[in-house]
N, C-alpha and C positions, 0 to 999 in steps of 0.2 A: 110690191109683190108680197103676198102672204105666204107664210111657211106651211109646212105640213101640219095637219091636225093631230090631236092626241092619239087617234086610232092609227094613223100613219106612223107617228113616232114609235108606238109600241110594236108595230109590224116590222119596221126597219131595225129597231133595237133588238127584237127577237132574232132577226137574221144575224146580227153581229154577235149575239150571245151564242147562237147555234154554231157559228164559225169557231168561236172560242172553245166551246165544248168539244168540237170535233178535233181541233188541233191538239188540245191538251189531254183529253180523256180517252178519245177513241184512237187517235194516231200516236199519242204520247210523244209528239215531236217537238213541243215547245210549251211555254206558259200559255195560259188561257186568254189570249188576246186576239180578238176579231174586230173587223171594222168594215162598214159599208159606207159608200159615198152616194148621195142621192141628189139628183137634179130634176126639177120638174116632175116630182112624184115617182121617179124611176131610179132604180139602183143602176149606177153607171160603172161602179167598180167595187170590188171586195178585196180584202187582204187579211192575212193571218200572220202571226209572229213567225218569221223565218230566220231569226238570228242564228240559231244552231244549224239549220238546214243549209243556209247560204254562207255561213262563216262571216256574217256581216252584222256588226253591232248596230247598224242603222236600219236593219230590216224588221222594224216593229210593224205590227198590223196596220197602223195608220199610215206609216211611210209606204208600205207596199201598196195600200189602197190609193194613196195620193198619186204615186207614180203611175198606177194603172189608169186612174181617172184622167190624168194629164195626157196620157197616151191616147185613150179612147176619145177624149174631147178635142185633142189636137192643140192644147194650150197649157201654159203654166198658170193661167188665171182661172181659178175655180169659183169665181163669183157666181152666186146663185145655187151653190151646192151646200149641203148639210152633211157633216160627218157624224156617223153613229158608231161609237166605239164601246166595246164591252167593258173598258176601263177608262178612267179619267186619263187623258193623254199626259205622258211624261213631258218634261220641259222641251225636249227635242221635237216631239210630235206636235206639241202645242205651237211651237215656233214655226214648224213647217206648215201647219194649218193657217197660221197668221200670214206667212209669206204667200201662200196659195190663194189668199183672200176668200176663204170659205165664209159663208154667211153665219154659220152657227156650228157648234159642237154639242152633241148630246152624248152622255156616257152613263153606263150602268154602275159599275163598281168604282170606288174611289182609289186614289193613290195610297191612302192608308190601308184599304182592304188588300191591295196588292202586296203591301209590306207584311201585314198581319198573317195572311194566308199563304203567300207565295215567297216571301223573303225578298221581294223586289223593293229596293229602297231608293226612291227618288228624292227624299227629303234633303240629303246632303247637297244635291245639285241645286235644289230650290234655295237652300240656305246660302250656298256659295254665290249664287247670282245676286244676292242682296249686298254683296261686298264689292269694292272696286277690284278690277281684274288682278292686280298684283297681290291682293290680300286673300284671294281664294285658295281653297285647299289644293287645287290644281292651278298654280299661279300662271298668269299670262302677263308677259312684259313686252313693252314696245321696243322695236328694233328697226332701224333704217327708215324711219317715218319720212324724212325729207325726200328720199329717193321715191317713195311711194306717192308722196304728195305731187311730185312732178307728173306722174302717170295720171293721178286723179284729175289734175288741172287740165291735162291734154284731153282726157276722156270727156270732161265737162264741156269742152269747147267743140267737140265733134258735132257738126250740123246734123248728121244722120245716126247719132249714137243710139244703141238699143235702150229701150225703156222697160222697166220691170214694174 
């Protein structure tokens, strides 16, 4: 399956940028983050930053668009989709795109642009992920692993277990 061509890329990216402009400059409701998700040459979902509006730190433009695309398409598997984001996805959004199995991500501004012009700083997260969990600035430590392994083993043996 071939992806969108350069003209399509520009058209879809311009829509993501338009969404970013509207949420940040016209409505002044959030940072300039807009996203569209495309499948088979058609926009299936759009999203803008809703962190402040929803009081939800996960309501980034990409996350909003991913949730809508999953709802519209009736699946958690967004294979065949391309994400167009006004900004390079943060680590959370990149991971969500990964888990959703999108085919590609296109972005306009970089993480460094978001930091320079908006004060959004994803670098500490990216740096932290390079360290073992217990050595990160927000440390994560193991607790009660044996009890959880019992559940994992039982889950693995289920003949009709859900697959992701």
